C-alpha positions in Angstrom: 0.1 0.4 0.1 2.9 2.5 0.9 4.1 2.1 -2.8 0.4 2.4 -4.4 0.4 4.8 -7.1 -3.0 5.2 -8.6 -3.4 6.4 -12.2 -5.3 9.6 -12.3 -6.7 10.5 -15.4 -7.2 14.5 -15.7 -8.9 16.0 -18.3 -7.9 19.1 -19.8 -11.5 21.1 -19.6 -12.4 23.8 -21.6 -9.2 24.3 -24.4 -9.9 28.2 -24.2 -9.8 28.4 -20.5 -7.4 28.0 -17.8 -7.3 24.2 -17.8 -4.1 23.5 -20.0 -2.0 26.0 -18.3 -2.7 24.9 -14.5 -2.1 21.4 -15.7 1.5 22.4 -17.0 2.0 24.4 -13.3 0.6 21.5 -11.3 2.3 18.5 -13.0 5.5 20.7 -12.7 5.7 19.5 -9.1 7.4 16.4 -8.8 6.1 15.3 -5.4 3.0 14.9 -7.2 4.3 11.7 -8.9 5.6 10.2 -6.1 1.5 10.0 -4.9 0.0 9.3 -8.1 0.5 8.6 -12.1 -1.1 11.5 -13.8 -2.4 10.9 -17.3 -3.8 14.1 -19.3 -6.6 13.9 -21.6 -6.8 16.8 -23.6 -5.4 18.3 -27.1 -1.5 18.0 -27.5 -1.7 21.2 -29.6 -3.4 23.3 -27.1 -1.0 22.2 -24.2 1.9 22.9 -26.2 0.7 26.5 -27.0 -0.2 27.0 -23.1 3.6 25.9 -22.9 4.6 28.5 -24.6 2.8 30.9 -22.5 3.5 29.6 -19.3 7.5 29.0 -20.2 7.2 25.8 -18.5 10.4 23.3 -19.1 8.0 20.2 -18.7 8.5 17.8 -21.7 5.4 16.7 -23.5 4.5 13.3 -24.9 1.8 12.8 -26.6 0.1 9.1 -26.7 -2.5 7.4 -28.3 -3.1 4.5 -25.9 -2.8 4.7 -21.8 -0.7 1.8 -21.9 1.8 3.9 -23.6 2.1 6.0 -20.5 5.7 6.1 -18.5 4.5 8.7 -15.5 8.0 10.2 -15.2 8.3 13.5 -12.9 9.4 16.2 -15.7 7.1 14.7 -18.6 3.2 15.2 -19.3 1.8 11.8 -20.9 -1.0 13.2 -22.6 -3.6 11.4 -24.2 -4.4 13.0 -27.4 -7.9 13.3 -27.8 -8.6 16.1 -30.4 -6.7 18.3 -33.1 -7.7 21.4 -32.4 -6.7 24.4 -35.0 -5.1 27.2 -33.0 -5.6 29.7 -35.5 -9.3 29.2 -35.3 -9.3 28.6 -31.3 -8.1 31.2 -29.0 -8.0 32.0 -25.3 -11.4 32.8 -23.7 -12.9 32.3 -27.0 -14.7 28.9 -26.8 -16.5 27.4 -29.8 -18.8 24.4 -30.5 -15.2 22.6 -31.3 -13.7 23.3 -28.1 -17.2 22.5 -26.7 -17.0 19.1 -28.4 -13.8 18.5 -27.2 -13.9 19.0 -23.6 -16.9 16.9 -23.2 -15.3 14.1 -25.3 -12.2 14.5 -22.7 -14.9 13.6 -19.6 -16.6 10.7 -21.6 -13.0 9.3 -22.5 -12.0 9.4 -18.9 -15.1 8.1 -17.3 -15.5 5.1 -19.6 -11.4 4.8 -18.7 -12.6 4.7 -14.8 -15.4 2.3 -15.2 -13.1 -0.3 -17.3 -10.2 0.3 -14.2 -7.8 1.7 -16.7 -7.2 4.5 -14.6 -8.2 4.9 -10.8 -9.8 8.0 -11.0 -10.6 11.0 -12.7 -10.0 14.8 -12.0 -11.7 17.1 -14.2 -10.5 20.9 -15.3 -13.1 23.5 -15.9 -15.6 23.6 -18.4 -18.1 26.1 -20.0 -21.6 24.7 -19.6 -23.3 27.1 -22.1 -20.9 26.0 -24.8 -21.4 22.0 -23.5 -25.0 22.7 -24.5 -24.2 24.4 -27.8 -22.3 21.5 -29.0 -25.1 19.3 -28.4 -24.7 18.2 -24.5 -28.1 18.9 -22.9 -26.2 18.5 -19.2 -26.0 21.2 -16.4 -22.4 20.5 -15.6 -19.7 17.7 -15.7 -21.7 16.0 -12.8 -24.9 15.1 -14.9 -23.0 14.0 -17.7 -20.6 11.6 -15.5 -24.0 10.5 -13.3 -25.9 9.7 -17.0 -22.4 7.6 -18.4 -22.2 5.5 -15.0 -25.7 5.1 -14.8 -26.3 6.6 -11.6 -29.7 8.0 -10.0 -28.6 9.0 -6.7 -25.6 11.3 -6.4 -24.0 13.9 -4.2 -21.8 17.2 -4.9 -19.4 17.4 -2.0 -17.0 20.6 -1.7 -14.0 18.9 0.2 -11.3 20.6 2.1 -8.6 19.8 4.8 -11.1 21.9 7.3 -14.6 22.1 6.1 -16.6 19.4 3.9 -19.9 20.1 2.7 -22.6 18.4 0.8 -25.6 19.7 -0.9 -29.0 18.5 -1.2 -29.8 20.6 -4.0 -27.4 22.1 -6.6 -28.3 24.4 -9.5 -31.4 26.2 -9.1 -33.1 29.5 -8.4 -33.6 30.2 -4.5 -37.1 30.7 -4.9 -37.6 27.1 -6.1 -35.2 25.4 -3.2 -38.1 24.8 -1.0 -40.0 23.1 -3.2 -37.2 20.9 -4.3 -36.4 19.5 -0.9 -38.1 16.1 0.8 -37.1 14.0 3.2 -36.4 11.5 0.9 -33.9 13.5 -1.0 -32.3 15.0 2.3 -32.2 11.2 3.9 -30.3 10.4 0.4 -28.0 13.0 0.6 -26.9 12.1 4.3 -26.5 8.6 3.4 -24.3 9.0 0.2 -22.5 11.7 2.4 -21.8 9.3 5.6 -20.8 6.1 3.2 -18.2 8.3 1.4 -16.7 9.7 4.6 -16.1 6.2 5.5 -15.0 4.4 2.2 -13.4 7.3 0.3 -11.9 9.5 3.3 -11.1 6.8 6.0 -13.4 8.5 8.8 -14.6 5.3 10.6 -17.1 6.7 12.5 -18.0 10.2 11.0 -20.1 13.0 12.4 -22.5 14.7 10.2 -24.4 18.3 11.0 -27.1 19.2 9.2 -27.9 22.8 8.6 -31.8 24.4 8.5 -33.0 26.1 5.8 -34.7 28.7 7.3 -33.0 31.7 9.5 -32.1 29.9 13.3 -33.4 26.7 11.7 -36.8 27.9 11.6 -37.3 29.0 15.1 -39.7 26.4 16.1 -41.6 27.0 13.4 -41.8 30.9 13.6 -39.7 31.5 10.4 -40.6 28.5 8.6 -42.2 24.7 8.8 -39.6 22.9 6.5 -37.5 21.8 9.4 -40.2 20.3 11.3 -42.0 18.9 8.1 -39.1 17.6 5.9 -35.7 18.1 7.3 -36.1 16.4 11.1 -37.7 13.4 9.8 -35.0 12.9 7.4 -32.6 13.4 10.5 -34.5 10.8 12.4 -34.5 8.2 9.4 -30.7 8.6 9.2 -30.1 8.2 12.9 -32.2 5.1 13.0 -29.9 3.8 10.0 -26.8 4.0 12.3 -25.7 7.6 11.2 -24.0 10.1 13.9 -26.3 12.8 12.8 -27.2 16.0 14.2 -29.4 19.0 13.6 -31.0 21.0 11.9 -28.5 23.7 13.3 -28.8 27.5 12.5 -26.6 27.9 9.1 -24.9 31.0 11.1 -23.2 28.8 13.9 -23.1 25.2 12.0 -20.1 26.3 9.9 -18.1 27.6 12.8 -18.3 24.7 14.9 -17.7 22.2 11.6 -14.8 24.5 11.3 -13.7 23.7 14.9 -14.0 20.1 14.4 -16.9 19.4 15.8 -18.2 17.8 12.5 -16.8 16.0 10.0 -19.1 17.5 7.4 -22.4 19.5 6.8 -25.4 19.1 4.8 -26.4 22.2 2.9 -29.9 22.7 1.8 -28.9 24.6 -1.0 -26.1 25.8 -3.5 -24.7 29.0 -1.5 -25.5 28.1 1.6 -22.7 25.8 1.5 -20.5 27.3 -0.8 -20.1 30.7 0.7 -18.4 29.4 4.1 -16.6 26.7 2.5 -14.8 29.1 -0.1 -14.1 31.8 2.6 -11.7 29.0 4.0 -11.0 27.0 0.9 -11.2 29.5 -2.2 -7.5 28.4 -3.4 -7.5 24.7 -2.4 -11.2 23.6 -2.3 -12.0 20.3 -4.3 -15.4 19.4 -5.8 -15.9 15.8 -5.9 -19.0 13.7 -6.7 -20.2 11.0 -4.2 -22.4 8.2 -5.1 -20.8 7.3 -8.2 -19.1 4.0 -8.8 -15.6 5.6 -9.8 -13.8 8.4 -8.2 -14.1 11.8 -9.5 -12.8 15.4 -8.2 -12.8 18.5 -9.8 -11.5 22.2 -9.4 -13.8 24.5 -7.7 -13.4 27.5 -9.6 -14.2 28.1 -13.7 -12.4 28.5 -16.8 -11.8 32.1 -15.8 -11.4 33.2 -19.2 -10.5 36.7 -17.8 -7.2 35.7 -17.2 -6.6 32.9 -19.7 -3.8 32.4 -21.6 -2.0 35.2 -19.4 0.1 32.5 -17.6 -0.6 33.7 -14.1 -3.7 31.0 -13.5 -3.6 29.6 -9.4 -3.2 25.7 -9.8 -3.7 25.3 -6.1 -7.2 23.7 -6.6 -6.1 21.4 -9.5 -3.4 20.5 -7.3 -5.8 19.6 -4.6 -8.1 17.9 -6.6 -5.1 15.4 -7.8 -3.8 14.6 -4.2 -7.8 14.3 -3.2 -8.2 11.7 -6.2 -5.1 9.9 -5.2 -6.0 9.8 -1.3 -9.6 8.8 -2.6 -8.1 5.8 -4.5 -6.1 4.6 -1.5 -8.7 4.7 0.6 -10.8 2.7 -1.7 -8.0 -0.1 -2.1 -8.1 -0.7 2.0 -11.9 -1.6 1.5 -13.1 0.4 4.4 -16.6 -0.3 4.7 -19.7 1.0 7.2 -20.6 -1.2 9.7 -24.1 -2.7 8.9 
C-alpha cells in the first residue's frame, strides 16, 4: 500500500480556458508523481501552446493509448483526443469545436474509470453554455458523468482539510429550493455523504451536521416549517440507519462548529448556503468531488477564468488539491473500509 500510486486521468477542460495552464503548473511539481501516476486527456497542440505562454520546461509526450504512458516526473503523458486548430481557437473564445472536445475528454475518462484503466478522474473547468451549444444538454460535468455511469442518486461535495459540505439541491433558483426539498432527498444526501466519508475519506465514525433551511433553523416554526416537516424526519431516519447525525442547526453557527472540529461534514440545503462558507476557507485549495457514483471523480472548484486565460498566471492550487484528493480516495477505496451494518 505504501508504494501504491494510482493512475489519475486528468481531463483538460475547456481548451479556451485556464485548464491547460494549471495542468502544466501542477504537474511541474515532482512530488505529485510520488502520490500518483497522472495521465492528461486533452489536446497536445493546445497544451503545447499553453507551454509557451507559461514558460514551462516540462516535456510533453503525446500518446494514443494509456498503456504507452511512462509516468515520469518532468514529463506529461497526454492522451491526445482532439486536434484543434489554434488559428481558429484562441484563449477566452470558446467555440462549438472546443465544447465538443472538452466533453469528449470527460466521456473518455469516465469510460476509462469504469473499465479500471484509471483509478480516478480529475476534471478541469468547462463552460456549461458551450457544452450545451455543442449538443450536450447537461447542467455540467456531474450530470453527464452520472448518466454515463448509470447513477440515479449522487451528491456534490466540496471538500478541504478543514471543511466538507454536501448539497441536497445544487443549481436552481433560490425561490425553487423549498419545493425541491423532500425528506427522502435529504436522507439520501446524508446516507451517500456518510458512506463516502468512511469509504473514500477513511473516517471510521463520521459525525455529520445538518443545516436548517430558514434563519435560526425555523425558530420552532416561526420562520418556516421545512425543518419540522421535512428536515427533522430525514435526520431521524438517518439516525435509525446508524449515522451519527445532528441538527438541524442554524446556518449561521453550524459552519463555525464544523471548522472547529465538531463535525466531519455539513449537509446543506442549497448551493450558496454551503459554498459561501466553504470558499471563505478554501478559496484556492477547495475540491469538488462527486459522491454516489461508482468511480472516483474530483474537480477544481472554479471556472474557466476567461479573464486570465492565456496570460500564464492562473493559480493551480485547486487542481493540485483535486489530484491529491483523488489519489487519497483511491488509496482509501483500495483498503476496502466499509460502514458497519
